[in-house]
C-alpha positions as CSV (number, residue, x, y, z in Angstrom):
1,M,-195.3,170.4,219.7
2,L,-192.2,172.5,220.4
3,F,-191.6,174.0,223.8
4,K,-188.8,176.3,225.0
5,V,-187.9,175.5,228.6
6,E,-185.5,177.5,230.8
7,M,-184.1,175.7,233.8
8,T,-181.8,176.7,236.6
9,V,-180.2,174.1,238.9
10,N,-179.6,174.8,242.6
11,I,-178.0,171.8,244.3
12,P,-177.9,172.2,248.1
13,H,-174.3,172.6,249.3
14,E,-174.9,170.1,252.1
15,L,-175.4,167.2,249.7
16,P,-172.3,164.8,249.7
17,A,-170.1,165.0,246.6
18,D,-170.7,161.4,245.7
19,V,-174.5,161.8,245.8
20,I,-174.2,164.9,243.5
21,D,-171.9,163.0,241.1
22,E,-174.4,160.1,240.9
23,V,-177.4,162.4,240.3
24,K,-175.5,164.3,237.6
25,A,-174.4,161.1,235.9
26,R,-178.1,159.9,235.8
27,E,-179.2,163.3,234.5
28,K,-176.6,163.2,231.7
29,A,-177.7,159.7,230.6
30,Y,-181.4,160.5,230.7
31,S,-181.0,163.8,228.8
32,Q,-178.8,162.2,226.2
33,E,-181.4,159.4,225.8
34,L,-184.1,162.0,225.2
35,Q,-181.9,163.8,222.7
36,Q,-181.3,160.6,220.8
37,Q,-185.1,160.0,220.7
38,G,-185.6,163.5,219.3
39,K,-187.6,164.6,222.2
40,W,-185.0,167.0,223.6
41,R,-184.0,168.8,220.3
42,H,-181.7,171.5,221.6
43,L,-179.8,172.0,224.8
44,W,-177.8,175.2,225.5
45,R,-175.9,176.2,228.6
46,V,-176.5,179.8,229.8
47,A,-173.0,181.2,230.2
48,G,-171.9,182.0,233.7
49,S,-174.7,180.0,235.5
50,Y,-175.9,176.5,236.1
51,S,-178.8,177.1,233.8
52,N,-179.9,175.9,230.4
53,V,-182.3,176.8,227.6
54,S,-183.8,173.8,225.9
55,I,-186.2,173.0,223.1
56,F,-188.4,169.9,223.5
57,D,-190.4,168.3,220.7
58,V,-193.2,166.4,222.4
59,E,-196.8,165.4,221.8
60,D,-198.3,167.8,224.3
61,N,-197.7,169.7,227.6
62,A,-198.5,166.5,229.6
63,E,-195.6,164.7,227.9
64,L,-193.4,167.6,228.6
65,Q,-194.3,167.6,232.2
66,E,-193.6,163.9,232.5
67,L,-190.2,164.2,230.8
68,I,-189.1,167.2,232.9
69,S,-190.4,165.8,236.2
70,N,-188.4,162.6,235.6
71,L,-185.1,164.5,235.3
72,P,-182.9,163.4,238.2
73,L,-182.0,167.0,238.9
74,F,-185.7,168.1,238.9
75,P,-185.9,168.3,242.7
76,Y,-183.2,171.0,242.5
77,M,-184.5,172.9,239.5
78,E,-186.3,176.1,239.1
79,I,-188.2,176.1,235.8
80,T,-188.6,179.8,235.0
81,A,-190.2,179.7,231.6
82,V,-192.1,177.2,229.5
83,V,-193.2,178.6,226.1
84,A,-195.0,176.8,223.3
85,L,-193.3,177.5,219.9
86,C,-194.4,177.2,216.3
87,R,-192.5,177.5,213.0
88,H,-192.0,181.0,211.8
89,P,-193.1,181.5,208.2
90,S,-189.9,183.2,207.2
91,S,-187.7,180.4,208.5
92,I,-185.5,178.8,205.8
93,R,-185.0,175.6,207.8
94,D,-187.4,172.7,207.1
95,S,-186.5,171.2,210.5
96,D,-188.1,174.0,212.4
97,A,-191.5,172.4,212.3
């Protein structure tokens, strides 16, 4: 199942820089692992903000919840939209399924 997820990160200013750097490094490693597995199919930065729009390809909403809640930055995230997607019949891309 494909899901569009919109996330905004709000890291508290009082967190020490070394803690922030460590959390961001773990976030990058985890997100890249999910991308390599094909579970996190697309990841776009929203220009001008610490936000992203992502497409996940997971078994169901329970798996999506597990993946998102395991993100190291999850405690600092606002998830503003989770939308189930399906292939459009006019799409010319076979990989849209």
